[in-house]
C-alpha positions in Angstrom: -32.3 -72.7 -25.2 -35.1 -72.6 -22.6 -38.4 -74.1 -23.7 -37.0 -77.4 -24.8 -39.2 -80.4 -24.2 -38.5 -83.9 -23.1 -38.2 -86.2 -20.1 -34.8 -87.4 -19.0 -34.2 -90.3 -16.5 -30.9 -89.6 -14.7 -29.3 -92.6 -13.1 -26.3 -92.1 -10.8 -25.6 -93.3 -7.3 -24.1 -89.9 -6.3 -26.9 -87.6 -5.1 -24.8 -84.5 -5.8 -24.2 -85.5 -9.4 -27.9 -86.4 -9.9 -28.9 -82.9 -8.6 -26.3 -81.1 -10.7 -27.6 -82.9 -13.8 -31.2 -82.2 -12.8 -30.7 -78.5 -12.2 -28.9 -78.0 -15.5 -31.5 -79.8 -17.5 -34.5 -78.3 -15.8 -33.1 -74.8 -16.5 -33.4 -75.8 -20.2 -37.1 -76.7 -19.8 -36.5 -80.5 -19.6 -38.4 -82.7 -17.1 -36.0 -84.8 -15.0 -36.6 -88.0 -13.0 -33.8 -89.6 -11.1 -32.8 -93.1 -10.0 -30.0 -94.1 -7.6 -28.8 -97.2 -9.6 -29.5 -99.4 -12.5 -32.0 -101.6 -10.6 -34.1 -98.6 -9.6 -33.9 -97.4 -13.2 -35.3 -100.7 -14.5 -38.1 -100.4 -11.8 -39.2 -96.9 -12.9 -38.4 -96.6 -16.6 -41.8 -98.0 -17.7 -43.7 -95.5 -15.5 -41.5 -92.6 -16.3 -41.4 -93.2 -20.1 -38.3 -91.0 -20.6 -37.1 -89.6 -24.0 -33.5 -90.3 -22.9 -31.7 -92.2 -20.1 -28.3 -91.1 -18.7 -26.3 -93.7 -16.8 -23.3 -93.6 -14.6 -21.0 -96.7 -15.0 -20.1 -97.6 -11.4 -23.2 -98.1 -9.3 -24.3 -100.5 -6.6 -26.7 -103.4 -7.4 -26.7 -102.9 -11.2 -24.0 -100.9 -13.0 -24.6 -98.6 -16.0 -23.3 -101.0 -18.7 -25.5 -103.9 -17.5 -28.4 -101.5 -17.2 -27.9 -100.3 -20.8 -27.8 -103.9 -22.0 -31.0 -104.7 -20.3 -32.7 -101.6 -21.6 -31.6 -102.6 -25.2 -32.8 -106.1 -24.7 -36.3 -105.0 -23.7 -38.6 -104.2 -26.7 -40.3 -101.5 -24.6 -37.1 -99.6 -24.1 -34.7 -100.7 -26.9 -35.4 -97.4 -28.8 -34.4 -95.1 -26.0 -31.3 -93.0 -26.5 -28.7 -93.9 -23.8 -25.9 -91.7 -22.7 -23.2 -92.7 -20.2 -22.1 -89.9 -18.0 -19.0 -91.2 -16.2 -15.2 -91.3 -16.1 -14.9 -94.2 -18.5 -12.0 -96.4 -19.4 -11.5 -97.3 -23.0 -12.8 -100.8 -22.2 -16.0 -99.3 -20.7 -16.5 -97.1 -23.8 -16.0 -100.1 -26.1 -18.4 -102.3 -24.0 -20.9 -99.5 -24.0 -20.8 -99.2 -27.7 -21.2 -103.0 -28.0 -24.4 -102.9 -25.9 -25.9 -99.9 -27.7 -24.9 -96.8 -25.8 -25.4 -93.8 -28.0 -23.0 -91.2 -26.4 -20.5 -90.7 -23.6 -19.8 -87.6 -21.5 -16.7 -87.7 -19.2 -16.9 -86.6 -15.6 -16.2 -83.9 -14.7 -18.2 -82.3 -17.4 -19.1 -78.8 -18.4 -22.9 -78.2 -17.9 -23.2 -76.7 -21.4 -21.8 -79.9 -22.9 -24.3 -81.9 -20.9 -27.2 -79.8 -22.2 -25.9 -79.9 -25.8 -25.6 -83.7 -25.7 -29.0 -84.3 -24.1 -30.7 -82.0 -26.6 -29.0 -83.6 -29.5 -30.0 -87.1 -28.5 -33.6 -86.1 -27.8 -33.9 -84.2 -31.1 -32.4 -87.2 -32.9 -35.0 -89.5 -31.4 -37.8 -87.1 -32.3 -36.5 -86.8 -35.9 -36.1 -90.5 -36.5 -38.4 -92.1 -34.0 -35.6 -94.2 -32.7 -32.0 -94.3 -31.6 -29.5 -91.9 -33.3 -30.0 -88.4 -34.5 -28.5 -85.7 -36.6 -24.9 -85.5 -37.8 -22.7 -82.7 -36.6 -24.8 -80.0 -35.1 -27.9 -82.0 -34.6 -29.5 -81.8 -38.1 -31.7 -84.4 -39.7 -31.3 -88.1 -39.2 -28.9 -90.2 -41.2 -31.5 -92.9 -42.0 -29.3 -95.9 -41.0 -29.9 -98.0 -37.9 -26.3 -98.6 -36.7 -24.6 -96.8 -33.9 -23.2 -93.9 -36.0 -26.5 -91.9 -36.2 -24.7 -89.1 -34.4 -21.4 -87.4 -35.1 -18.4 -89.7 -34.4 -15.5 -88.6 -32.4 -14.4 -86.9 -29.2 -14.7 -83.2 -28.5 -14.5 -81.5 -25.1 -14.9 -84.8 -23.3 -17.9 -85.8 -25.3 -17.8 -89.0 -27.4 -20.8 -89.9 -29.5 -20.6 -93.3 -31.0 
């Protein structure tokens, strides 16, 4: 629904993918800032102060999984919801969950799934003041602090851990 609020930092080395994500999120009223790789993400995240970071896995300089681990290790960013938007292997999904990634969206993705996932993660952060969010359709927070604050499972290429 238009009129949503929030700022998303989109990190992907493919300019076309960055623009596709940007356009779809901006149409929903979200503010989007982009970075071309993990190193650039770490350079700008403190100025941008996003409500959510999306990461590709395979990028030059610093890949998405190492970027996620560094964001989780920094007390200034360890609360940020992190979503991997990439064609992930099972190993990459497991590694992502281990470092604290909140959700995965497989490429190629449907724009509506991207928007739904981003809104769910941002709403979950607003509802709890931290990582996680509502169960199922994005309702209230679960109150726990492990990685299952959102619905578990895979549906339409979306996996939320």
